C-alpha positions as CSV (number, residue, x, y, z in Angstrom):
1,X,0.0,0.0,0.0
2,X,1.1,3.5,-0.7
3,X,2.4,6.2,1.8
4,X,-0.5,7.5,4.0
5,X,-0.6,10.3,6.6
6,X,-1.2,8.5,9.8
7,X,-2.1,11.7,11.6
8,X,-5.6,11.8,9.9
9,X,-6.8,8.2,10.3
10,X,-9.0,6.8,12.9
11,X,-9.6,3.1,13.7
12,X,-13.0,3.6,12.1
13,X,-11.5,5.1,8.9
14,X,-9.3,2.1,8.2
15,X,-12.0,-0.2,8.8
16,X,-14.2,1.6,6.1
17,X,-11.2,1.7,3.8
18,X,-10.6,-2.0,4.2
19,X,-14.3,-2.9,3.7
20,X,-14.3,-0.9,0.4
21,X,-11.0,-2.2,-0.8
22,X,-11.1,-5.9,0.1
23,X,-15.0,-6.3,0.4
24,X,-15.5,-10.0,-0.2
25,X,-12.1,-11.3,0.9
26,X,-11.9,-13.1,4.3
27,X,-11.1,-10.7,7.2
28,X,-12.0,-12.7,10.4
29,X,-12.3,-16.3,11.1
30,X,-13.1,-17.3,14.8
31,X,-13.0,-20.9,16.2
32,X,-11.1,-24.0,16.9
33,X,-9.7,-26.7,14.6
34,X,-11.9,-29.3,13.0
35,X,-15.1,-27.5,13.8
36,X,-17.3,-25.1,12.0
37,X,-16.0,-21.6,12.3
38,X,-17.6,-18.1,12.3
39,X,-16.4,-16.1,9.3
40,X,-16.6,-12.5,8.3
41,X,-15.5,-10.8,5.0
42,X,-14.2,-7.3,5.1
43,X,-17.5,-6.0,4.0
44,X,-19.5,-8.0,6.7
45,X,-17.0,-6.8,9.4
46,X,-17.6,-3.2,8.5
47,X,-21.3,-3.8,8.3
48,X,-21.6,-5.4,11.6
49,X,-19.2,-3.0,13.3
50,X,-21.5,-0.1,12.2
51,X,-24.5,-2.1,13.7
52,X,-22.7,-2.5,17.0
53,X,-21.8,1.2,17.0
54,X,-25.4,2.2,16.7
55,X,-26.4,-0.2,19.4
56,X,-23.8,1.3,21.7
57,X,-25.1,4.8,20.9
58,X,-28.6,3.8,22.2
59,X,-27.0,3.4,25.7
60,X,-24.0,5.7,25.8
61,X,-22.8,9.0,24.6
62,X,-19.9,9.8,22.4
63,X,-16.9,10.5,24.6
64,X,-17.9,8.2,27.4
65,X,-15.8,5.1,28.5
66,X,-17.1,1.6,28.0
67,X,-15.3,-1.4,29.2
68,X,-15.0,-4.9,27.6
69,X,-14.3,-7.7,29.9
70,X,-13.9,-10.9,27.8
71,X,-11.6,-13.4,26.2
72,X,-10.7,-13.7,22.5
73,X,-14.1,-13.7,21.1
74,X,-15.1,-12.2,17.8
75,X,-17.6,-9.9,19.6
76,X,-14.6,-8.3,21.2
77,X,-13.2,-7.2,17.8
78,X,-16.7,-6.0,16.7
79,X,-16.7,-3.9,20.0
80,X,-13.2,-2.5,19.2
81,X,-14.5,-1.3,15.9
82,X,-18.0,-0.3,17.0
83,X,-16.7,1.8,19.8
84,X,-14.3,3.5,17.6
85,X,-17.0,4.3,15.1
86,X,-19.4,5.6,18.0
87,X,-16.8,7.9,19.4
88,X,-16.5,6.0,22.6
89,X,-13.3,5.1,24.5
90,X,-12.9,1.3,24.9
91,X,-11.5,0.3,28.3
92,X,-9.8,-3.2,27.8
93,X,-9.9,-5.4,30.9
94,X,-8.1,-8.8,31.5
95,X,-10.7,-11.5,31.7
96,X,-8.6,-13.2,34.4
97,X,-9.2,-10.4,36.8
98,X,-11.2,-10.9,40.0
99,X,-13.8,-8.6,41.3
100,X,-11.4,-6.3,43.1
101,X,-9.3,-5.9,40.2
102,X,-12.3,-5.2,37.9
103,X,-13.7,-2.7,40.3
104,X,-10.3,-0.9,40.4
105,X,-10.1,-0.7,36.6
106,X,-13.7,0.5,36.1
107,X,-13.4,3.1,38.8
108,X,-9.9,4.3,37.6
109,X,-11.1,4.6,34.1
110,X,-14.5,6.1,34.9
111,X,-16.2,3.4,32.8
112,X,-19.9,3.9,32.7
113,X,-20.7,0.5,31.2
114,X,-19.1,-2.8,30.7
115,X,-19.7,-5.5,28.0
116,X,-19.0,-8.9,29.6
117,X,-18.3,-12.5,28.3
118,X,-20.9,-14.7,30.0
119,X,-18.3,-17.2,31.3
120,X,-14.6,-17.2,31.3
121,X,-12.7,-20.3,32.8
122,X,-15.8,-21.4,34.5
123,X,-16.5,-18.2,36.2
124,X,-19.6,-16.2,35.8
125,X,-18.3,-12.9,34.7
126,X,-21.8,-11.3,34.4
127,X,-22.6,-12.1,38.1
128,X,-19.2,-10.6,39.2
129,X,-19.6,-7.5,36.9
130,X,-23.2,-7.0,38.2
131,X,-21.9,-7.0,41.7
132,X,-19.3,-4.2,41.0
133,X,-20.3,-0.7,41.9
134,X,-20.0,2.0,39.4
135,X,-21.1,1.2,35.8
136,X,-24.7,2.0,34.9
137,X,-24.8,-0.7,32.2
138,X,-23.7,-4.4,32.3
139,X,-24.2,-6.0,29.0
140,X,-23.7,-9.8,28.5
141,X,-22.4,-11.2,25.3
142,X,-24.9,-14.0,25.9
143,X,-27.6,-11.3,25.0
144,X,-25.7,-10.2,21.9
145,X,-28.6,-10.5,19.5
146,X,-30.9,-8.4,21.9
147,X,-28.2,-5.9,22.3
148,X,-28.0,-5.5,18.6
149,X,-31.8,-5.5,18.2
150,X,-31.9,-2.2,20.2
151,X,-29.7,-0.4,17.5
152,X,-31.4,2.7,15.9
153,X,-30.5,4.0,12.5
154,X,-28.6,7.2,13.1
155,X,-25.6,9.1,11.7
156,X,-22.4,8.1,13.4
157,X,-20.4,11.0,15.0
158,X,-17.3,12.6,13.6
159,X,-14.2,11.1,15.5
160,X,-10.8,12.9,15.7
161,X,-7.7,11.0,14.9
162,X,-6.0,12.4,18.0
163,X,-8.9,11.5,20.2
164,X,-8.6,8.7,22.7
165,X,-9.6,5.3,21.3
166,X,-8.7,3.1,24.2
167,X,-7.5,3.0,27.8
168,X,-5.3,0.0,28.3
169,X,-3.9,-0.9,31.6
170,X,-0.1,-1.8,31.9
171,X,0.9,-5.2,32.8
172,X,1.8,-4.7,36.3
173,X,5.3,-6.2,36.5
174,X,5.9,-4.1,39.6
175,X,2.4,-4.7,41.1
176,X,0.9,-1.3,40.1
177,X,-1.1,-0.8,36.9
178,X,-1.9,2.4,35.2
179,X,-4.4,3.2,32.4
180,X,-2.5,4.4,29.2
181,X,-4.6,6.6,26.9
182,X,-4.2,5.4,23.3
183,X,-5.2,7.7,20.4
184,X,-6.8,6.5,17.2
185,X,-3.9,7.6,15.1
186,X,-1.3,5.9,17.3
187,X,-2.9,2.6,17.2
188,X,-3.5,2.8,13.5
189,X,0.0,3.9,12.7
190,X,1.6,1.2,14.9
191,X,-0.3,-1.6,13.3
192,X,0.4,-0.4,9.9
193,X,4.1,0.2,10.5
194,X,4.6,-3.1,12.1
195,X,2.8,-5.0,9.3
196,X,4.8,-3.2,6.5
197,X,8.1,-3.7,8.4
198,X,7.7,-7.5,8.6
199,X,6.6,-7.6,4.9
200,X,3.0,-9.0,5.0
201,X,0.2,-8.4,2.4
202,X,-3.3,-9.4,1.4
203,X,-2.4,-13.1,1.0
204,X,-1.3,-13.5,4.5
205,X,-3.2,-15.4,7.2
206,X,-2.4,-14.3,10.7
207,X,-3.2,-16.8,13.6
208,X,-3.6,-14.6,16.7
209,X,-2.9,-16.1,20.2
210,X,-2.4,-12.8,21.8
211,X,-5.1,-11.5,24.3
212,X,-7.3,-8.9,22.7
213,X,-7.1,-6.6,25.8
214,X,-3.5,-6.1,25.0
215,X,-2.1,-3.8,22.2
216,X,-0.5,-6.9,20.5
217,X,-3.8,-8.6,20.0
218,X,-6.2,-5.7,19.3
219,X,-3.5,-3.5,17.8
220,X,-0.6,-5.1,16.1
221,X,-2.5,-8.2,14.8
222,X,-5.9,-6.9,14.4
223,X,-5.1,-3.5,12.8
224,X,-2.0,-4.8,11.0
225,X,-4.1,-7.5,9.2
226,X,-6.9,-5.2,8.5
227,X,-4.7,-2.6,6.8
228,X,-2.9,-4.9,4.7
229,X,-5.8,-7.0,3.5
230,X,-4.8,-10.1,5.5
231,X,-7.1,-12.6,7.3
232,X,-7.1,-13.0,11.1
233,X,-7.7,-16.4,12.6
234,X,-8.9,-15.9,16.2
235,X,-8.8,-19.0,18.6
236,X,-10.5,-18.4,22.0
237,X,-7.1,-18.4,23.8
238,X,-3.6,-19.8,23.6
239,X,-3.1,-23.5,23.3
240,X,0.0,-24.9,21.5
241,X,-1.7,-27.7,19.8
242,X,-4.6,-25.5,18.8
243,X,-2.3,-22.9,17.4
244,X,-0.4,-25.5,15.2
245,X,-3.6,-27.3,14.1
246,X,-5.1,-23.9,12.9
247,X,-1.9,-23.1,11.1
248,X,-2.1,-26.3,9.3
249,X,-5.9,-26.3,8.6
250,X,-6.2,-22.5,7.6
251,X,-2.8,-22.3,5.9
252,X,-1.6,-19.7,8.4
253,X,1.4,-17.7,7.4
254,X,2.0,-15.2,10.3
255,X,2.2,-15.6,14.1
256,X,2.9,-12.8,16.6
257,X,3.4,-14.1,20.2
258,X,5.5,-14.0,23.4
259,X,8.5,-16.2,23.9
260,X,6.7,-18.6,26.1
261,X,4.1,-19.3,23.6
262,X,6.8,-19.9,20.8
263,X,8.7,-22.4,22.9
264,X,5.5,-24.3,23.7
265,X,4.6,-24.5,20.1
266,X,8.0,-25.7,19.1
267,X,7.8,-28.3,21.9
268,X,4.3,-29.5,20.7
269,X,5.5,-29.6,17.1
270,X,8.2,-32.0,18.2
271,X,5.7,-34.1,20.0
272,X,3.3,-34.4,17.2
273,X,4.4,-32.9,13.8
274,X,2.1,-31.2,11.5
275,X,2.3,-29.8,8.1
276,X,3.3,-26.2,8.7
277,X,4.7,-25.5,5.3
278,X,2.6,-22.4,4.9
279,X,4.0,-20.7,8.0
280,X,6.6,-18.1,7.0
281,X,6.8,-15.5,9.8
282,X,7.2,-15.8,13.5
283,X,7.5,-12.5,15.4
284,X,8.2,-12.5,19.0
285,X,8.2,-9.7,21.6
286,X,6.8,-8.7,25.0
287,X,9.6,-10.3,26.9
288,X,13.4,-11.1,26.5
289,X,13.8,-13.3,23.4
290,X,16.8,-15.6,23.6
291,X,18.7,-16.0,20.2
292,X,18.5,-19.8,20.6
293,X,14.6,-19.6,20.3
294,X,14.9,-17.8,17.1
295,X,17.5,-20.3,15.7
296,X,15.4,-23.2,16.8
297,X,12.2,-22.0,15.2
298,X,14.0,-21.4,12.0
299,X,15.7,-24.7,12.0
300,X,12.7,-26.8,13.1
301,X,9.8,-25.1,11.2
302,X,11.4,-23.0,8.3
303,X,10.0,-19.8,9.5
304,X,11.7,-16.4,9.5
305,X,12.0,-15.4,13.1
306,X,11.8,-11.6,14.0
307,X,11.9,-9.7,17.2
308,X,10.1,-6.6,18.3
309,X,10.3,-4.3,21.3
310,X,7.8,-1.7,22.7
311,X,5.4,-1.1,25.5
312,X,1.7,-0.4,25.8
313,X,2.4,3.3,26.3
314,X,3.8,3.4,22.6
315,X,0.9,1.5,21.0
316,X,3.1,-0.7,21.4
317,X,6.0,-1.3,19.0
318,X,9.0,1.0,18.8
319,X,11.6,-1.1,17.0
320,X,11.7,-4.4,15.1
321,X,13.9,-6.6,13.1
322,X,13.0,-7.2,9.5
323,X,13.5,-10.1,7.1
324,X,16.4,-8.3,5.4
325,X,18.4,-7.7,8.5
326,X,21.9,-9.2,8.7
327,X,22.8,-11.8,11.2
328,X,23.6,-11.6,14.1
329,X,21.6,-8.4,14.5
330,X,18.3,-10.0,13.4
331,X,18.4,-12.5,16.2
332,X,20.5,-10.7,18.9
333,X,18.8,-7.2,18.9
334,X,15.3,-5.9,18.9
335,X,16.0,-4.2,15.6
336,X,15.8,-0.5,14.5
337,X,13.1,2.2,15.0
338,X,10.1,1.6,12.8
339,X,9.6,4.3,10.2
340,X,8.6,7.9,11.6
341,X,9.4,6.6,15.1
342,X,12.4,8.3,17.0
343,X,14.6,6.5,19.5
344,X,17.4,7.9,21.6
345,X,19.3,6.7,24.7
346,X,19.8,9.0,27.5
347,X,21.6,9.1,30.9
348,X,18.8,8.3,33.4
349,X,20.0,10.9,35.9
350,X,20.8,13.8,33.7
351,X,18.7,13.3,30.6
352,X,21.8,13.9,28.4
353,X,22.0,11.8,25.3
354,X,24.4,8.8,25.3
355,X,26.6,7.7,22.5
356,X,26.7,4.5,20.5
357,X,27.2,1.4,22.8
358,X,26.6,3.5,25.9
359,X,24.0,2.2,28.2
360,X,21.0,4.4,29.3
361,X,17.3,4.7,29.3
362,X,15.4,4.2,26.0
363,X,13.2,7.0,25.0
364,X,10.9,7.3,22.0
365,X,8.8,10.0,20.3
366,X,6.2,9.6,17.6
367,X,2.4,9.8,17.0
368,X,2.2,6.3,18.6
369,X,3.1,7.6,22.0
370,X,0.3,7.6,24.5
371,X,-1.6,10.7,25.5
372,X,-0.8,10.1,29.2
373,X,-2.1,8.1,32.0
374,X,-5.8,8.5,32.6
375,X,-6.9,9.9,36.0
376,X,-3.3,9.8,37.2
377,X,-1.8,13.2,36.6
378,X,1.0,12.8,39.0
379,X,2.6,10.0,37.1
380,X,4.4,11.4,34.1
381,X,6.3,9.3,31.5
382,X,6.2,11.7,28.6
383,X,8.4,14.9,28.9
384,X,7.7,18.4,27.5
385,X,9.4,17.5,24.1
386,X,7.0,14.6,23.6
387,X,9.7,11.8,24.5
388,X,8.4,8.7,26.2
389,X,10.8,7.6,29.0
390,X,10.3,3.9,28.8
391,X,12.0,2.9,32.0
392,X,13.9,0.3,29.9
393,X,17.7,0.3,29.7
394,X,19.5,-0.4,26.4
395,X,22.2,0.6,23.9
396,X,22.2,1.7,20.2
397,X,24.9,0.8,17.8
398,X,26.2,3.0,15.1
399,X,23.7,1.5,12.6
400,X,20.7,2.1,15.0
401,X,20.1,-1.5,16.2
402,X,18.7,-1.5,19.8
403,X,19.7,-4.0,22.4
404,X,17.6,-4.0,25.6
405,X,19.4,-4.6,28.8
406,X,16.7,-4.6,31.4
407,X,14.6,-2.2,33.4
408,X,15.8,0.8,35.4
409,X,13.9,-0.5,38.4
410,X,15.5,-3.9,38.0
411,X,19.1,-2.7,38.5
412,X,20.7,-4.5,41.3
413,X,23.1,-2.4,43.4
414,X,25.5,-4.7,45.1
415,X,28.1,-3.0,47.2
416,X,28.1,0.0,45.0
417,X,28.3,-1.9,41.8
418,X,25.3,-1.8,39.3
419,X,24.3,-5.3,38.1
420,X,21.9,-5.7,35.2
421,X,19.7,-8.8,35.5
422,X,19.2,-9.1,31.7
423,X,23.0,-9.8,31.3
424,X,23.0,-12.6,33.9
425,X,19.8,-14.2,32.5
426,X,21.4,-14.2,29.0
427,X,24.3,-16.3,30.3
428,X,22.2,-18.6,32.3
429,X,19.9,-19.3,29.3
430,X,22.8,-20.8,27.4
431,X,23.4,-23.5,30.0
432,X,21.8,-26.8,28.9
433,X,20.2,-27.4,32.4
434,X,18.2,-24.2,32.4
435,X,14.9,-23.9,30.7
436,X,14.1,-20.4,31.9
437,X,15.5,-18.0,34.4
438,X,14.7,-14.7,36.1
439,X,17.3,-12.7,38.0
440,X,16.5,-10.1,40.8
441,X,18.0,-8.4,43.7
442,X,17.2,-9.2,47.3
443,X,18.0,-7.2,50.4
444,X,21.3,-8.0,52.2
445,X,22.7,-6.4,55.3
446,X,26.3,-6.6,54.2
447,X,25.9,-5.7,50.4
448,X,22.8,-3.7,50.3
449,X,21.5,-6.2,47.7
450,X,22.7,-9.6,46.4
451,X,22.0,-11.3,43.0
452,X,19.2,-13.9,43.2
453,X,18.5,-16.4,40.3
454,X,15.1,-18.0,40.0
455,X,15.6,-21.1,37.8
456,X,13.3,-23.4,35.9
457,X,15.4,-26.5,35.2
458,X,15.3,-28.1,31.7
459,X,13.2,-31.3,31.4
460,X,15.3,-34.3,32.5
461,X,17.9,-32.4,34.3
462,X,18.6,-32.1,38.0
463,X,19.1,-28.5,39.6
464,X,22.8,-28.1,40.6
465,X,23.6,-24.7,41.9
466,X,27.3,-25.3,42.1
467,X,27.5,-26.2,38.5
468,X,25.6,-23.0,37.6
469,X,27.9,-21.0,39.8
470,X,30.9,-22.4,38.1
471,X,29.3,-21.6,34.6
472,X,28.6,-18.0,35.7
473,X,32.1,-17.5,36.8
474,X,33.4,-18.5,33.4
475,X,31.3,-15.8,31.8
476,X,30.7,-13.1,34.4
477,X,32.6,-10.9,36.8
478,X,32.5,-12.3,40.2
479,X,30.2,-9.6,41.7
480,X,27.5,-10.5,39.1
481,X,27.4,-14.2,40.0
482,X,24.1,-15.0,41.9
483,X,24.5,-15.7,45.5
484,X,21.0,-17.0,46.1
485,X,19.3,-19.7,44.0
486,X,15.7,-20.7,43.8
487,X,14.1,-23.6,41.9
488,X,10.7,-22.8,40.2
489,X,8.4,-24.9,38.2
490,X,6.9,-21.9,36.4
491,X,6.9,-18.1,36.5
492,X,4.1,-15.7,37.3
493,X,3.6,-13.9,34.0
494,X,1.6,-10.9,33.0
495,X,-0.7,-11.2,30.0
496,X,1.9,-9.9,27.7
497,X,4.4,-12.7,28.9
498,X,6.5,-10.6,31.2
499,X,7.8,-12.2,34.4
500,X,6.3,-10.8,37.6
501,X,9.5,-10.5,39.7
502,X,7.8,-9.0,42.6
503,X,5.8,-12.2,43.0
504,X,9.0,-14.3,42.8
505,X,10.6,-12.1,45.4
506,X,7.5,-12.4,47.8
507,X,7.9,-16.2,47.3
508,X,11.6,-16.0,48.2
509,X,10.8,-14.5,51.6
510,X,9.1,-17.8,52.5
511,X,11.8,-20.2,51.0
512,X,15.3,-21.1,51.8
513,X,17.8,-20.1,49.2
514,X,20.0,-22.7,47.5
515,X,23.9,-22.7,48.0
516,X,25.6,-19.4,47.9
517,X,28.6,-18.5,45.7
């Protein structure tokens, strides 16, 4: 597709354009393998979204905030488009939340209504939502036909491209979640830039395991496929076998997922091989991506593996590797800035720019950057010049390739020395007895903090702290070698695949650490 000004496009605009351009082509397919699926063409998707918009406008006024609390159902996508056409702000809510978490999000976002999936993981979401104070309307997806029957023929409102399309709550890796206000133009631009960077088009079939309440699911995949004429396959949630069966059955070509999902899919393919000859692109992000994961995926499935970096506050992607990138940059970095997006590295203390190879905070500026945190004016991540300070540490090389080294808040200060968990994790992930690892600092009377490693052993191996300590000493300075070791069977993860280290640290308080260095 030709160049377009992202500043003057809304989510509704690109839906209408897609419906006009690709009318009878398949746009959305929802369901499981080997069963009858629900299917929409681009024209049908546009028609049904307008019906949803008119149904919403019988209950809500343009500018109001309406939440969606549901899993990956096609009605979620119709609500995304319908709310955009109606001039409503969609508040996306994790369906795994409990009543208290739901109440917090609805209160914090000032949502006046919530559309709810009837059941999720055997929980009655309608009953939970009805019991939460605040919203004046609770609409069950089980009553979808009745909801649509209330629609009244009316002109849809004008919607501004710089207006707020969604409020998405950040993952909560530190235990605190904030509502990022995302503009229409930012979401539209990011989906388009990502899709064009990885080289997709109208013949591509995207199989989407990412939660729709996250920008990767409702933004990158949904709006990326929409703007390039691709087909989106939407399973109700992630399951490795389901994903592979859908790729084989629907001739899937593109998958965007987090590293944990990719690893499980590769393991499932080893267990039960399928014909995955149609699959050509695997793009991974949301958490650190070991180079070995990309190499394994390419070797075992024939895909091209790519890596992206971003955060909800940037709609979300900032950088991405592309198929033409040389090795090792394509598998050892998170790529270069997407077109029209600026990236710089600054000293976290002074704000002064850092040079090539110098570690500092990653900052970005573009139309994709959020409008701010809703109802939270005291928390500012965007400076007066429009730069989003991501809180991530990284380096840029002379060619613009970015390497992420960890979070500012993750830095461990041991006896006055700064230790970066990402470096230690990268070393331990190369050990054959380590399936996954998370490194964090724990308080220590002598050193201030010491390095702790939380290890998931590789299948068929026994945990041996002494062996891992020796391995670390071969690759790291002595002060970086973990002093405390914990064995885990799994990690607590956010919906976007990031390890919740604060939960691990809470667990550690009730455990006895393994042998020290």
